C-alpha positions, 0 to 999 in steps of 0.5 A: 500500500502506498498513498500520498497527499499534501498539508499545511505545515504547523511548526509543531507536532502534527499527526497524519491519520492516514488509516494505517501504520506505515513502514516508510514516510517521505515528506517534502517542504514545497515552499521556500528557496532551499531543499528541505525533506525528511525520510524515515523507515521502520528499519532505522533502528539505531538510536542516532537516527531512530526518527529518520534523516533530514536533507536541508540547505543548498548544500544538501546537508544530511542530518539525523533525526533523533527521538522526538525530532522526526517522524514516528509511527502513530497508533490511533484509536484516541477519541479527540478532546477539544484540547487535543485538536487545536484550531480546526479551520481548514488549512489552519497552521495550528491544527494537530490531527489531520485526515484525508480530504477528497471533497469536491468544493466547486459547489455552493454550500446549498448545492454541495452534497456534503453541505460545504462548498466554495463557490460564491454564487453557482457551481463552478463548471467551466474553465476558460483559457484567457491567454492563448499559449499560457497556462492561465485562465478563469472560472468566470464571474458567476463561478467565482470562489470565496477562497476558503478551500479552493486556491493554490494547490487545488487539484482540478479536473477539466474534460476528464484530465487532472491538473493542479492550480499553482497560481490563484488571484482574487476570486478566480473570476477574471482573466488569468486569475487561475494558473495551472501546472499544465496548459489546458484548453477551455472545457468542462470542470467536473471536480475541484479539490481543496488546497490541501488533500487533508483537513483538520479533525475535530473534537469527538472524532476517533483518530486513525493510525498514521504517523507523527511529524515532529516540529523540528523537521520539514513541518514548517509553519504555514508552508505547503508540504507533501508526503508519501507513506506506504508499507513493504510487501514483506 
């Protein structure tokens, strides 16, 4: 099994409740001017490197992550109290426990199948390329978003193909407000995910298995991070 996702860094201990205890974890900080990543696997059993390795700096300096400073497995099953969860606003840099979030946010709150959307007036269903030869376009004035969930980092499906939003200005309703990672012709939008593929858990939820990232690793406050985690065949 192998999964991946994104989250907003917190600068404090953060629990990714992915549903299983991984054998290996790789985390990257996606923002900033320097390389910053951390790696751990269950075979790192020496005390000097029990929580993984970190690569940082333009010279790619490798350092050991000792107990309490890196990545470690997390065994869930805890009913979370208010004091456990921190700030539970979507994308908060003060969240503590995160879970997977694959919801489609292109609806208004009233039209959303789960009661939470990011469209300001009506469902966002049209992508218009506004500068030929570029990656930039618009959702259109009536398809503008509030920006709570949709923005830089959101996956978007246009005519059955997935892209990523890498630039976002204002509400996405004007020409060139939205920039994709690849060029896409004008077409039909069938999905827009959140800026992160995880969302904070709230009090009363039971945490699932996963892993913890310590505050001294790539989990930089308010920086977009990506992770990959999985299990070995044997």
